[in-house]
C-alpha positions, 0 to 999 in steps of 0.5 A: 545503462545502470549508471544512467538508471541510478542518475535518474532516481537522483535527479532533482525534479525542481531544478534545472530552469523548471518553473515552480508551478511546473515543479509537479509536472517534473515529478511525474516526468522524472518518476516515469523515466525511472521506471522506463530505465528499469523496464528497459534495463533487460534483466527487471521482472514485471516484480522487480518494476511493481517492487520498485514503483511500490517503493517509490510510492511510500517515499513520495507520501512522505514516511514518518518514524512512526511508520505512518505517512504524512501526505496519505488520509485514512477514510472508511471505505463506501462499499464493503471493507477488507479485514483482518480475520483471526480464527478461533476454534472454541475448547471451553465449555459454557459455565466452566470456564472461557477460552480467551484468544487475540486478533491486532490490525492496523488502520481499523475503524471496527471490529466485528464479532461473527460465528460463521456458517461452516468451520471447515468447507465440509463441516457446520459450525454450532452456537458459540457463548460470546462474553466480552469483547475487550478492545485497546486502540491507539489513535493519534499516540494516545490509547483507549481501551474500550469493553463491550459485553455481549454475554449472549450465544450467537448462532452460525451465520450471524456477527456483532459489529462493534464500531471503534468511533475513530480510525485506530492507528493500530488496535489489539482485540480479545474475545471471551468465548465457550461452547456447549459440551457437546461441541467442544472443538466443534465451533468456531469464532472470529475477530474481524478487524475492518479496515480503513481505505488508504487515500493520497493528499491532494495536497501533497506536492508529489500527489500527480507523480504518485497518481502516474505511478499507480496508473503504470503500476500493473504494466510491463512494458515501456510503451505505457509508460511512454503513453503516460509521459505523452499524456503529461506532457504532449508538447514536450517543452520542459526542460527536464523532459530533454534532459532525462530524454536524453539520459535516456537516450544515451543509456540506449546507446551505451546498451548498444552491441556496436562500438559507435553507438557506444561511444555517442552514448558516452559523448551524449551522456557527458553533454548532457551532464555538462548541462546540469552544471 
């Protein structure tokens, strides 16, 4: 069965007489049968299946040497944004120096400086003097720098947002801060890097396959995969469907404890592979 699963991973989905217009559907079916084969292997966990799907998604999105993906677009979220957070306990006394701390993140569109209402679960926070926010961003390979002078006290439960005016591939942020002598190490300030949302590009030839994998990503049973396959090709008319179905059937037979089924599986596998020559 493992050999059949491996073959499914290598299967050239836009061959075997499949029309160009059906190539997208062929990719969907091939990806789904690969996941199904992994589930039926018997020794794979839900985590294994999720990792496989996530890896397959990355491959279909066209990874590039710089770590980005050819077929992924980054956009601002329509609602509340997720963010990377860095928390700093301020030790510098105002008027006698500043603390400087840093944070970094990828695909950020804004920086938020926040003084939360509490510095721990049971202790309230104190005011923080925020000096200059230093931002170094990389956008499409080009470096940009921006210094935003706040130079003011920020009370607990307040924030200040600095829009980057773009979505940075990577951003490094540093902040100058200080506190009243009475509040040394009893006040915290945070840097939030607000994150853009990844959207798959519909122009990607593998777009529909990606959507199918995303729909079944949280499933750990073959029934949900079969439902998705039936939704894509209810008439089971594509040549690739028959080929992959026979490979899957061969794998099931070869996993049987009955010698007769094992021989039948070997025969079906050989016949199916001969059809691909």
